[in-house]
N, CA, C and O atoms as a GROMACS GRO file, in nm:
protein
  536
    1UNK      N    1   6.313  11.235 -17.044
    1UNK     CA    2   6.163  11.264 -17.015
    1UNK      C    3   6.161  11.395 -17.018
    1UNK      O    4   6.261  11.458 -16.984
    2UNK      N    5   6.054  11.452 -17.055
    2UNK     CA    6   6.005  11.580 -17.066
    2UNK      C    7   5.976  11.631 -16.938
    2UNK      O    8   5.888  11.571 -16.875
    3UNK      N    9   6.035  11.737 -16.881
    3UNK     CA   10   5.989  11.795 -16.752
    3UNK      C   11   5.893  11.904 -16.772
    3UNK      O   12   5.921  11.983 -16.862
    4UNK      N   13   5.775  11.925 -16.700
    4UNK     CA   14   5.667  12.001 -16.708
    4UNK      C   15   5.751  12.143 -16.661
    4UNK      O   16   5.843  12.145 -16.579
    5UNK      N   17   5.695  12.266 -16.736
    5UNK     CA   18   5.752  12.384 -16.716
    5UNK      C   19   5.633  12.463 -16.662
    5UNK      O   20   5.519  12.454 -16.708
    6UNK      N   21   5.684  12.568 -16.524
    6UNK     CA   22   5.597  12.637 -16.461
    6UNK      C   23   5.531  12.735 -16.539
    6UNK      O   24   5.598  12.796 -16.622
    7UNK      N   25   5.414  12.759 -16.526
    7UNK     CA   26   5.368  12.858 -16.641
    7UNK      C   27   5.270  12.976 -16.527
    7UNK      O   28   5.259  12.962 -16.405
    8UNK      N   29   5.215  13.076 -16.600
    8UNK     CA   30   5.164  13.158 -16.528
    8UNK      C   31   5.019  13.145 -16.486
    8UNK      O   32   4.937  13.180 -16.571
    9UNK      N   33   4.973  13.102 -16.370
    9UNK     CA   34   4.853  13.092 -16.342
    9UNK      C   35   4.741  13.234 -16.365
    9UNK      O   36   4.767  13.341 -16.310
   10UNK      N   37   4.629  13.219 -16.445
   10UNK     CA   38   4.565  13.316 -16.468
   10UNK      C   39   4.490  13.375 -16.367
   10UNK      O   40   4.448  13.490 -16.380
   11UNK      N   41   4.468  13.305 -16.260
   11UNK     CA   42   4.376  13.352 -16.146
   11UNK      C   43   4.477  13.424 -16.015
   11UNK      O   44   4.454  13.533 -15.965
   12UNK      N   45   4.583  13.340 -15.980
   12UNK     CA   46   4.659  13.385 -15.883
   12UNK      C   47   4.802  13.482 -15.925
   12UNK      O   48   4.870  13.545 -15.844
   13UNK      N   49   4.823  13.475 -16.067
   13UNK     CA   50   4.948  13.517 -16.117
   13UNK      C   51   5.072  13.515 -16.065
   13UNK      O   52   5.151  13.607 -16.046
   14UNK      N   53   5.084  13.363 -16.039
   14UNK     CA   54   5.211  13.303 -15.990
   14UNK      C   55   5.243  13.185 -16.083
   14UNK      O   56   5.154  13.119 -16.137
   15UNK      N   57   5.370  13.161 -16.098
   15UNK     CA   58   5.423  13.075 -16.182
   15UNK      C   59   5.398  12.920 -16.081
   15UNK      O   60   5.459  12.874 -15.985
   16UNK      N   61   5.304  12.885 -16.145
   16UNK     CA   62   5.278  12.730 -16.112
   16UNK      C   63   5.277  12.630 -16.206
   16UNK      O   64   5.258  12.661 -16.323
   17UNK      N   65   5.297  12.492 -16.170
   17UNK     CA   66   5.256  12.384 -16.263
   17UNK      C   67   5.102  12.379 -16.306
   17UNK      O   68   5.016  12.343 -16.225
   18UNK      N   69   5.068  12.418 -16.437
   18UNK     CA   70   4.939  12.448 -16.464
   18UNK      C   71   4.828  12.314 -16.453
   18UNK      O   72   4.856  12.206 -16.505
   19UNK      N   73   4.725  12.333 -16.392
   19UNK     CA   74   4.643  12.182 -16.370
   19UNK      C   75   4.530  12.199 -16.447
   19UNK      O   76   4.481  12.091 -16.477
   20UNK      N   77   4.466  12.302 -16.496
   20UNK     CA   78   4.336  12.294 -16.605
   20UNK      C   79   4.367  12.403 -16.703
   20UNK      O   80   4.410  12.514 -16.669
   21UNK      N   81   4.345  12.368 -16.824
   21UNK     CA   82   4.337  12.501 -16.926
   21UNK      C   83   4.190  12.464 -16.965
   21UNK      O   84   4.148  12.369 -17.032
   22UNK      N   85   4.127  12.568 -16.903
   22UNK     CA   86   3.992  12.597 -16.943
   22UNK      C   87   3.942  12.731 -17.026
   22UNK      O   88   3.944  12.846 -16.984
   23UNK      N   89   3.904  12.690 -17.136
   23UNK     CA   90   3.857  12.810 -17.254
   23UNK      C   91   3.984  12.911 -17.269
   23UNK      O   92   3.963  13.032 -17.279
   24UNK      N   93   4.095  12.868 -17.270
   24UNK     CA   94   4.229  12.947 -17.298
   24UNK      C   95   4.285  13.010 -17.175
   24UNK      O   96   4.396  13.064 -17.186
   25UNK      N   97   4.216  13.012 -17.041
   25UNK     CA   98   4.262  13.043 -16.930
   25UNK      C   99   4.323  12.931 -16.866
   25UNK      O  100   4.268  12.821 -16.870
   26UNK      N  101   4.462  12.953 -16.789
   26UNK     CA  102   4.543  12.874 -16.738
   26UNK      C  103   4.520  12.861 -16.582
   26UNK      O  104   4.512  12.968 -16.522
   27UNK      N  105   4.508  12.743 -16.507
   27UNK     CA  106   4.470  12.729 -16.361
   27UNK      C  107   4.574  12.634 -16.290
   27UNK      O  108   4.617  12.523 -16.321
   28UNK      N  109   4.598  12.712 -16.189
   28UNK     CA  110   4.689  12.616 -16.104
   28UNK      C  111   4.608  12.538 -16.034
   28UNK      O  112   4.488  12.557 -16.057
   29UNK      N  113   4.642  12.436 -15.937
   29UNK     CA  114   4.539  12.316 -15.881
   29UNK      C  115   4.450  12.404 -15.793
   29UNK      O  116   4.328  12.400 -15.811
   30UNK      N  117   4.504  12.488 -15.695
   30UNK     CA  118   4.437  12.534 -15.596
   30UNK      C  119   4.338  12.623 -15.638
   30UNK      O  120   4.223  12.626 -15.592
   31UNK      N  121   4.387  12.702 -15.732
   31UNK     CA  122   4.306  12.811 -15.820
   31UNK      C  123   4.170  12.733 -15.883
   31UNK      O  124   4.054  12.770 -15.869
   32UNK      N  125   4.204  12.646 -15.936
   32UNK     CA  126   4.101  12.556 -16.013
   32UNK      C  127   3.955  12.508 -15.908
   32UNK      O  128   3.833  12.517 -15.928
   33UNK      N  129   4.031  12.459 -15.802
   33UNK     CA  130   3.942  12.397 -15.714
   33UNK      C  131   3.871  12.502 -15.642
   33UNK      O  132   3.755  12.479 -15.606
   34UNK      N  133   3.922  12.609 -15.620
   34UNK     CA  134   3.846  12.730 -15.567
   34UNK      C  135   3.742  12.786 -15.667
   34UNK      O  136   3.624  12.808 -15.636
   35UNK      N  137   3.791  12.805 -15.778
   35UNK     CA  138   3.687  12.886 -15.851
   35UNK      C  139   3.596  12.810 -15.922
   35UNK      O  140   3.476  12.834 -15.908
   36UNK      N  141   3.638  12.715 -16.002
   36UNK     CA  142   3.555  12.624 -16.102
   36UNK      C  143   3.566  12.473 -16.072
   36UNK      O  144   3.544  12.395 -16.165
   37UNK      N  145   3.601  12.420 -15.935
   37UNK     CA  146   3.614  12.288 -15.946
   37UNK      C  147   3.480  12.238 -15.914
   37UNK      O  148   3.381  12.311 -15.926
   38UNK      N  149   3.469  12.074 -15.860
   38UNK     CA  150   3.342  12.012 -15.834
   38UNK      C  151   3.264  12.101 -15.723
   38UNK      O  152   3.327  12.144 -15.626
   39UNK      N  153   3.122  12.129 -15.740
   39UNK     CA  154   3.048  12.191 -15.677
   39UNK      C  155   2.944  12.074 -15.562
   39UNK      O  156   2.890  11.973 -15.607
   40UNK      N  157   2.936  12.105 -15.452
   40UNK     CA  158   2.887  12.014 -15.354
   40UNK      C  159   2.722  12.024 -15.391
   40UNK      O  160   2.671  12.122 -15.445
   41UNK      N  161   2.661  11.918 -15.355
   41UNK     CA  162   2.514  11.900 -15.357
   41UNK      C  163   2.453  12.038 -15.269
   41UNK      O  164   2.506  12.077 -15.164
   42UNK      N  165   2.351  12.093 -15.321
   42UNK     CA  166   2.278  12.198 -15.226
   42UNK      C  167   2.229  12.091 -15.080
   42UNK      O  168   2.187  11.976 -15.088
   43UNK      N  169   2.245  12.152 -14.984
   43UNK     CA  170   2.196  12.077 -14.849
   43UNK      C  171   2.057  12.121 -14.818
   43UNK      O  172   1.979  12.062 -14.744
   44UNK      N  173   2.036  12.222 -14.878
   44UNK     CA  174   1.864  12.235 -14.823
   44UNK      C  175   1.779  12.198 -14.939
   44UNK      O  176   1.686  12.270 -14.977
   45UNK      N  177   1.810  12.093 -14.991
   45UNK     CA  178   1.714  12.012 -15.071
   45UNK      C  179   1.608  11.949 -14.981
   45UNK      O  180   1.634  11.881 -14.882
   46UNK      N  181   1.472  11.982 -15.031
   46UNK     CA  182   1.361  11.918 -14.935
   46UNK      C  183   1.336  11.774 -14.958
   46UNK      O  184   1.321  11.737 -15.074
   47UNK      N  185   1.332  11.693 -14.865
   47UNK     CA  186   1.302  11.545 -14.858
   47UNK      C  187   1.164  11.503 -14.915
   47UNK      O  188   1.069  11.577 -14.890
   48UNK      N  189   1.145  11.402 -14.983
   48UNK     CA  190   1.008  11.378 -14.988
   48UNK      C  191   0.966  11.282 -14.864
   48UNK      O  192   1.037  11.197 -14.810
   49UNK      N  193   0.831  11.320 -14.834
   49UNK     CA  194   0.794  11.271 -14.693
   49UNK      C  195   0.761  11.118 -14.732
   49UNK      O  196   0.716  11.084 -14.841
   50UNK      N  197   0.797  11.015 -14.604
   50UNK     CA  198   0.762  10.861 -14.655
   50UNK      C  199   0.622  10.837 -14.648
   50UNK      O  200   0.570  10.738 -14.698
   51UNK      N  201   0.547  10.948 -14.573
   51UNK     CA  202   0.403  10.920 -14.580
   51UNK      C  203   0.316  11.064 -14.613
   51UNK      O  204   0.349  11.166 -14.553
   52UNK      N  205   0.215  11.066 -14.704
   52UNK     CA  206   0.165  11.195 -14.709
   52UNK      C  207   0.066  11.249 -14.594
   52UNK      O  208   0.022  11.182 -14.501
   53UNK      N  209   0.049  11.346 -14.615
   53UNK     CA  210  -0.066  11.403 -14.494
   53UNK      C  211  -0.193  11.324 -14.521
   53UNK      O  212  -0.251  11.288 -14.418
   54UNK      N  213  -0.234  11.298 -14.607
   54UNK     CA  214  -0.369  11.208 -14.632
   54UNK      C  215  -0.354  11.094 -14.543
   54UNK      O  216  -0.419  11.079 -14.439
   55UNK      N  217  -0.263  11.010 -14.589
   55UNK     CA  218  -0.199  10.877 -14.528
   55UNK      C  219  -0.197  10.908 -14.393
   55UNK      O  220  -0.280  10.849 -14.324
   56UNK      N  221  -0.120  10.989 -14.339
   56UNK     CA  222  -0.107  11.008 -14.194
   56UNK      C  223  -0.220  11.034 -14.103
   56UNK      O  224  -0.225  10.995 -13.986
   57UNK      N  225  -0.331  11.118 -14.181
   57UNK     CA  226  -0.479  11.131 -14.105
   57UNK      C  227  -0.504  10.999 -14.105
   57UNK      O  228  -0.504  10.942 -13.996
   58UNK      N  229  -0.530  10.924 -14.224
   58UNK     CA  230  -0.594  10.816 -14.260
   58UNK      C  231  -0.531  10.708 -14.134
   58UNK      O  232  -0.614  10.639 -14.075
   59UNK      N  233  -0.421  10.699 -14.105
   59UNK     CA  234  -0.332  10.602 -14.014
   59UNK      C  235  -0.376  10.639 -13.870
   59UNK      O  236  -0.395  10.554 -13.783
   60UNK      N  237  -0.389  10.769 -13.850
   60UNK     CA  238  -0.458  10.789 -13.723
   60UNK      C  239  -0.561  10.735 -13.682
   60UNK      O  240  -0.568  10.659 -13.585
   61UNK      N  241  -0.666  10.777 -13.764
   61UNK     CA  242  -0.794  10.735 -13.763
   61UNK      C  243  -0.798  10.564 -13.750
   61UNK      O  244  -0.855  10.503 -13.660
   62UNK      N  245  -0.735  10.516 -13.843
   62UNK     CA  246  -0.745  10.360 -13.811
   62UNK      C  247  -0.692  10.331 -13.696
   62UNK      O  248  -0.764  10.263 -13.622
   63UNK      N  249  -0.569  10.366 -13.647
   63UNK     CA  250  -0.536  10.312 -13.525
   63UNK      C  251  -0.596  10.337 -13.379
   63UNK      O  252  -0.571  10.267 -13.280
   64UNK      N  253  -0.680  10.451 -13.383
   64UNK     CA  254  -0.792  10.466 -13.279
   64UNK      C  255  -0.920  10.363 -13.314
   64UNK      O  256  -0.972  10.311 -13.215
   65UNK      N  257  -0.965  10.334 -13.423
   65UNK     CA  258  -1.066  10.242 -13.463
   65UNK      C  259  -1.014  10.119 -13.427
   65UNK      O  260  -1.083  10.048 -13.353
   66UNK      N  261  -0.900  10.078 -13.466
   66UNK     CA  262  -0.830   9.919 -13.449
   66UNK      C  263  -0.819   9.923 -13.276
   66UNK      O  264  -0.854   9.825 -13.212
   67UNK      N  265  -0.777  10.023 -13.222
   67UNK     CA  266  -0.754   9.976 -13.068
   67UNK      C  267  -0.901   9.970 -13.015
   67UNK      O  268  -0.921   9.877 -12.936
   68UNK      N  269  -0.996  10.044 -13.040
   68UNK     CA  270  -1.138  10.010 -12.961
   68UNK      C  271  -1.186   9.875 -13.012
   68UNK      O  272  -1.244   9.803 -12.931
   69UNK      N  273  -1.169   9.832 -13.134
   69UNK     CA  274  -1.207   9.705 -13.203
   69UNK      C  275  -1.140   9.624 -13.154
   69UNK      O  276  -1.217   9.533 -13.122
   70UNK      N  277  -1.030   9.596 -13.125
   70UNK     CA  278  -0.946   9.514 -13.051
   70UNK      C  279  -1.004   9.490 -12.895
   70UNK      O  280  -1.018   9.376 -12.850
   71UNK      N  281  -1.030   9.585 -12.834
   71UNK     CA  282  -1.071   9.608 -12.694
   71UNK      C  283  -1.222   9.503 -12.676
   71UNK      O  284  -1.244   9.418 -12.590
   72UNK      N  285  -1.311   9.551 -12.796
   72UNK     CA  286  -1.418   9.489 -12.773
   72UNK      C  287  -1.428   9.330 -12.820
   72UNK      O  288  -1.515   9.253 -12.781
   73UNK      N  289  -1.318   9.298 -12.912
   73UNK     CA  290  -1.317   9.160 -12.968
   73UNK      C  291  -1.197   9.102 -12.938
   73UNK      O  292  -1.116   9.093 -13.030
   74UNK      N  293  -1.157   9.046 -12.790
   74UNK     CA  294  -1.014   9.011 -12.768
   74UNK      C  295  -0.987   8.886 -12.817
   74UNK      O  296  -0.872   8.864 -12.856
   75UNK      N  297  -1.094   8.777 -12.827
   75UNK     CA  298  -1.090   8.665 -12.868
   75UNK      C  299  -1.096   8.648 -13.049
   75UNK      O  300  -1.153   8.727 -13.125
   76UNK      N  301  -1.041   8.556 -13.080
   76UNK     CA  302  -1.008   8.526 -13.211
   76UNK      C  303  -1.162   8.481 -13.291
   76UNK      O  304  -1.201   8.368 -13.261
   77UNK      N  305  -1.236   8.543 -13.371
   77UNK     CA  306  -1.326   8.521 -13.442
   77UNK      C  307  -1.344   8.422 -13.550
   77UNK      O  308  -1.456   8.386 -13.588
   78UNK      N  309  -1.222   8.374 -13.605
   78UNK     CA  310  -1.189   8.248 -13.684
   78UNK      C  311  -1.205   8.133 -13.634
   78UNK      O  312  -1.279   8.048 -13.684
   79UNK      N  313  -1.138   8.117 -13.530
   79UNK     CA  314  -1.109   7.998 -13.455
   79UNK      C  315  -1.110   7.852 -13.531
   79UNK      O  316  -1.178   7.750 -13.525
   80UNK      N  317  -1.007   7.895 -13.599
   80UNK     CA  318  -0.969   7.766 -13.719
   80UNK      C  319  -0.895   7.641 -13.629
   80UNK      O  320  -0.880   7.634 -13.507
   81UNK      N  321  -0.859   7.557 -13.724
   81UNK     CA  322  -0.775   7.444 -13.620
   81UNK      C  323  -0.631   7.479 -13.579
   81UNK      O  324  -0.572   7.406 -13.499
   82UNK      N  325  -0.580   7.578 -13.628
   82UNK     CA  326  -0.455   7.628 -13.567
   82UNK      C  327  -0.458   7.729 -13.462
   82UNK      O  328  -0.354   7.774 -13.413
   83UNK      N  329  -0.590   7.771 -13.421
   83UNK     CA  330  -0.628   7.921 -13.337
   83UNK      C  331  -0.576   7.880 -13.205
   83UNK      O  332  -0.588   7.771 -13.150
   84UNK      N  333  -0.491   8.034 -13.146
   84UNK     CA  334  -0.465   8.004 -13.000
   84UNK      C  335  -0.549   8.072 -12.928
   84UNK      O  336  -0.544   8.085 -12.806
   85UNK      N  337  -0.644   8.126 -13.015
   85UNK     CA  338  -0.748   8.186 -12.906
   85UNK      C  339  -0.788   8.332 -12.882
   85UNK      O  340  -0.900   8.382 -12.866
   86UNK      N  341  -0.661   8.389 -12.884
   86UNK     CA  342  -0.636   8.531 -12.843
   86UNK      C  343  -0.636   8.619 -12.949
   86UNK      O  344  -0.533   8.592 -13.010
   87UNK      N  345  -0.685   8.699 -13.000
   87UNK     CA  346  -0.682   8.762 -13.138
   87UNK      C  347  -0.580   8.917 -13.112
   87UNK      O  348  -0.585   8.996 -13.018
   88UNK      N  349  -0.507   8.918 -13.218
   88UNK     CA  350  -0.370   9.007 -13.198
   88UNK      C  351  -0.373   9.079 -13.344
   88UNK      O  352  -0.306   9.178 -13.371
   89UNK      N  353  -0.439   9.031 -13.410
   89UNK     CA  354  -0.469   9.102 -13.593
   89UNK      C  355  -0.604   9.169 -13.624
   89UNK      O  356  -0.696   9.147 -13.545
   90UNK      N  357  -0.622   9.235 -13.712
   90UNK     CA  358  -0.733   9.280 -13.792
   90UNK      C  359  -0.724   9.212 -13.887
   90UNK      O  360  -0.613   9.217 -13.940
   91UNK      N  361  -0.812   9.132 -13.944
   91UNK     CA  362  -0.815   9.088 -14.101
   91UNK      C  363  -0.929   9.181 -14.180
   91UNK      O  364  -1.048   9.194 -14.150
   92UNK      N  365  -0.851   9.246 -14.298
   92UNK     CA  366  -0.947   9.296 -14.366
   92UNK      C  367  -1.019   9.177 -14.477
   92UNK      O  368  -0.954   9.118 -14.563
   93UNK      N  369  -1.124   9.166 -14.460
   93UNK     CA  370  -1.221   9.087 -14.539
   93UNK      C  371  -1.210   9.155 -14.707
   93UNK      O  372  -1.180   9.084 -14.803
   94UNK      N  373  -1.233   9.262 -14.714
   94UNK     CA  374  -1.222   9.312 -14.862
   94UNK      C  375  -1.098   9.396 -14.895
   94UNK      O  376  -1.097   9.484 -14.981
   95UNK      N  377  -1.009   9.366 -14.829
   95UNK     CA  378  -0.872   9.466 -14.848
   95UNK      C  379  -0.892   9.576 -14.759
   95UNK      O  380  -0.997   9.609 -14.704
   96UNK      N  381  -0.769   9.634 -14.750
   96UNK     CA  382  -0.788   9.760 -14.685
   96UNK      C  383  -0.802   9.897 -14.766
   96UNK      O  384  -0.841   9.996 -14.704
   97UNK      N  385  -0.776   9.905 -14.888
   97UNK     CA  386  -0.799  10.017 -14.974
   97UNK      C  387  -0.894  10.118 -14.950
   97UNK      O  388  -0.864  10.213 -14.878
   98UNK      N  389  -1.005  10.108 -15.002
   98UNK     CA  390  -1.131  10.202 -14.962
   98UNK      C  391  -1.193  10.169 -14.853
   98UNK      O  392  -1.258  10.255 -14.794
   99UNK      N  393  -1.186  10.032 -14.804
   99UNK     CA  394  -1.254   9.969 -14.687
   99UNK      C  395  -1.172   9.981 -14.562
   99UNK      O  396  -1.210   9.916 -14.465
  100UNK      N  397  -1.059  10.059 -14.551
  100UNK     CA  398  -0.966  10.076 -14.452
  100UNK      C  399  -1.017  10.108 -14.342
  100UNK      O  400  -0.968  10.055 -14.242
  101UNK      N  401  -1.144  10.217 -14.323
  101UNK     CA  402  -1.194  10.243 -14.197
  101UNK      C  403  -1.345  10.210 -14.188
  101UNK      O  404  -1.430  10.278 -14.130
  102UNK      N  405  -1.364  10.099 -14.252
  102UNK     CA  406  -1.528  10.033 -14.231
  102UNK      C  407  -1.491   9.906 -14.173
  102UNK      O  408  -1.435   9.805 -14.214
  103UNK      N  409  -1.551   9.955 -14.040
  103UNK     CA  410  -1.524   9.815 -13.948
  103UNK      C  411  -1.603   9.689 -13.991
  103UNK      O  412  -1.562   9.577 -13.964
  104UNK      N  413  -1.718   9.711 -14.058
  104UNK     CA  414  -1.792   9.584 -14.100
  104UNK      C  415  -1.727   9.490 -14.167
  104UNK      O  416  -1.758   9.371 -14.174
  105UNK      N  417  -1.608   9.559 -14.232
  105UNK     CA  418  -1.518   9.457 -14.303
  105UNK      C  419  -1.420   9.410 -14.235
  105UNK      O  420  -1.332   9.351 -14.298
  106UNK      N  421  -1.410   9.424 -14.094
  106UNK     CA  422  -1.316   9.369 -14.025
  106UNK      C  423  -1.334   9.248 -13.973
  106UNK      O  424  -1.446   9.197 -13.967
  107UNK      N  425  -1.202   9.176 -13.920
  107UNK     CA  426  -1.252   9.043 -13.836
  107UNK      C  427  -1.123   9.025 -13.741
  107UNK      O  428  -1.006   9.025 -13.780
  108UNK      N  429  -1.160   9.012 -13.629
  108UNK     CA  430  -1.058   9.009 -13.516
  108UNK      C  431  -0.999   8.833 -13.503
  108UNK      O  432  -1.066   8.736 -13.467
  109UNK      N  433  -0.871   8.835 -13.542
  109UNK     CA  434  -0.817   8.716 -13.545
  109UNK      C  435  -0.689   8.698 -13.493
  109UNK      O  436  -0.627   8.802 -13.469
  110UNK      N  437  -0.631   8.588 -13.469
  110UNK     CA  438  -0.506   8.576 -13.401
  110UNK      C  439  -0.389   8.549 -13.512
  110UNK      O  440  -0.424   8.546 -13.630
  111UNK      N  441  -0.285   8.533 -13.487
  111UNK     CA  442  -0.162   8.535 -13.603
  111UNK      C  443  -0.190   8.408 -13.682
  111UNK      O  444  -0.226   8.417 -13.800
  112UNK      N  445  -0.176   8.300 -13.628
  112UNK     CA  446  -0.221   8.171 -13.691
  112UNK      C  447  -0.327   8.154 -13.801
  112UNK      O  448  -0.314   8.109 -13.915
  113UNK      N  449  -0.433   8.200 -13.740
  113UNK     CA  450  -0.562   8.214 -13.823
  113UNK      C  451  -0.555   8.311 -13.944
  113UNK      O  452  -0.591   8.285 -14.059
  114UNK      N  453  -0.499   8.436 -13.894
  114UNK     CA  454  -0.481   8.520 -14.020
  114UNK      C  455  -0.367   8.460 -14.126
  114UNK      O  456  -0.383   8.464 -14.248
  115UNK      N  457  -0.261   8.408 -14.067
  115UNK     CA  458  -0.181   8.321 -14.188
  115UNK      C  459  -0.256   8.258 -14.257
  115UNK      O  460  -0.276   8.291 -14.374
  116UNK      N  461  -0.312   8.159 -14.204
  116UNK     CA  462  -0.380   8.070 -14.274
  116UNK      C  463  -0.517   8.146 -14.369
  116UNK      O  464  -0.540   8.102 -14.482
  117UNK      N  465  -0.577   8.225 -14.329
  117UNK     CA  466  -0.681   8.303 -14.400
  117UNK      C  467  -0.623   8.361 -14.526
  117UNK      O  468  -0.674   8.350 -14.637
  118UNK      N  469  -0.520   8.420 -14.498
  118UNK     CA  470  -0.406   8.480 -14.643
  118UNK      C  471  -0.358   8.377 -14.707
  118UNK      O  472  -0.341   8.389 -14.829
  119UNK      N  473  -0.329   8.274 -14.653
  119UNK     CA  474  -0.238   8.164 -14.739
  119UNK      C  475  -0.336   8.083 -14.830
  119UNK      O  476  -0.309   8.031 -14.938
  120UNK      N  477  -0.449   8.082 -14.766
  120UNK     CA  478  -0.570   7.983 -14.840
  120UNK      C  479  -0.716   8.089 -14.889
  120UNK      O  480  -0.824   8.078 -14.832
  121UNK      N  481  -0.696   8.166 -14.980
  121UNK     CA  482  -0.792   8.254 -15.009
  121UNK      C  483  -0.944   8.210 -15.048
  121UNK      O  484  -1.042   8.274 -15.010
  122UNK      N  485  -0.952   8.078 -15.140
  122UNK     CA  486  -1.030   8.028 -15.183
  122UNK      C  487  -1.127   7.973 -15.053
  122UNK      O  488  -1.247   7.999 -15.048
  123UNK      N  489  -1.072   7.909 -14.971
  123UNK     CA  490  -1.133   7.867 -14.836
  123UNK      C  491  -1.196   7.946 -14.753
  123UNK      O  492  -1.301   7.923 -14.693
  124UNK      N  493  -1.114   8.061 -14.750
  124UNK     CA  494  -1.161   8.165 -14.651
  124UNK      C  495  -1.265   8.222 -14.690
  124UNK      O  496  -1.339   8.268 -14.604
  125UNK      N  497  -1.307   8.237 -14.857
  125UNK     CA  498  -1.412   8.286 -14.886
  125UNK      C  499  -1.541   8.204 -14.879
  125UNK      O  500  -1.655   8.246 -14.859
  126UNK      N  501  -1.502   8.087 -14.900
  126UNK     CA  502  -1.599   7.987 -14.860
  126UNK      C  503  -1.652   7.969 -14.699
  126UNK      O  504  -1.757   7.918 -14.663
  127UNK      N  505  -1.559   8.021 -14.626
  127UNK     CA  506  -1.600   7.997 -14.481
  127UNK      C  507  -1.662   8.136 -14.424
  127UNK      O  508  -1.728   8.148 -14.321
  128UNK      N  509  -1.623   8.242 -14.520
  128UNK     CA  510  -1.711   8.374 -14.472
  128UNK      C  511  -1.587   8.445 -14.435
  128UNK      O  512  -1.614   8.565 -14.438
  129UNK      N  513  -1.452   8.424 -14.398
  129UNK     CA  514  -1.346   8.490 -14.333
  129UNK      C  515  -1.303   8.619 -14.434
  129UNK      O  516  -1.246   8.716 -14.383
  130UNK      N  517  -1.331   8.618 -14.574
  130UNK     CA  518  -1.284   8.699 -14.680
  130UNK      C  519  -1.394   8.708 -14.803
  130UNK      O  520  -1.463   8.617 -14.848
  131UNK      N  521  -1.390   8.830 -14.838
  131UNK     CA  522  -1.490   8.857 -14.946
  131UNK      C  523  -1.416   8.879 -15.072
  131UNK      O  524  -1.295   8.900 -15.072
  132UNK      N  525  -1.501   8.874 -15.199
  132UNK     CA  526  -1.416   8.898 -15.320
  132UNK      C  527  -1.372   9.028 -15.339
  132UNK      O  528  -1.459   9.115 -15.328
  133UNK      N  529  -1.251   9.065 -15.367
  133UNK     CA  530  -1.215   9.207 -15.398
  133UNK      C  531  -1.258   9.261 -15.517
  133UNK      O  532  -1.231   9.381 -15.529
  134UNK      N  533  -1.314   9.211 -15.607
  134UNK     CA  534  -1.352   9.266 -15.733
  134UNK      C  535  -1.474   9.292 -15.745
  134UNK      O  536  -1.516   9.340 -15.850
   0.00000   0.00000   0.00000
């Protein structure tokens, strides 16, 4: 078996086993990792916000409106066969998009009625609990 020979490291000028030969320069293991080795990712990289400032403002306004709406209408407005009577959710008849803050498209419902309305859209439209979104 051939034994490795120690050679002169170009960085520290000592005889070491050569770890890396980069563009004609020889480096021992410790010198290679000090000077040209793997670099760490920058720590000051800015993170992407989970929610934009515009959405934060909309959510704050929505929370205030929703709280007031639920205080004014504590009973379920749908009163379907699965109803428990007390409202916990706000159903958005036309969706949330551009109608998010339009209280006239809201319906105060309990969780069971809300599930039923979402699972049976055609029947909900017939009963007036949802509106076509197109």
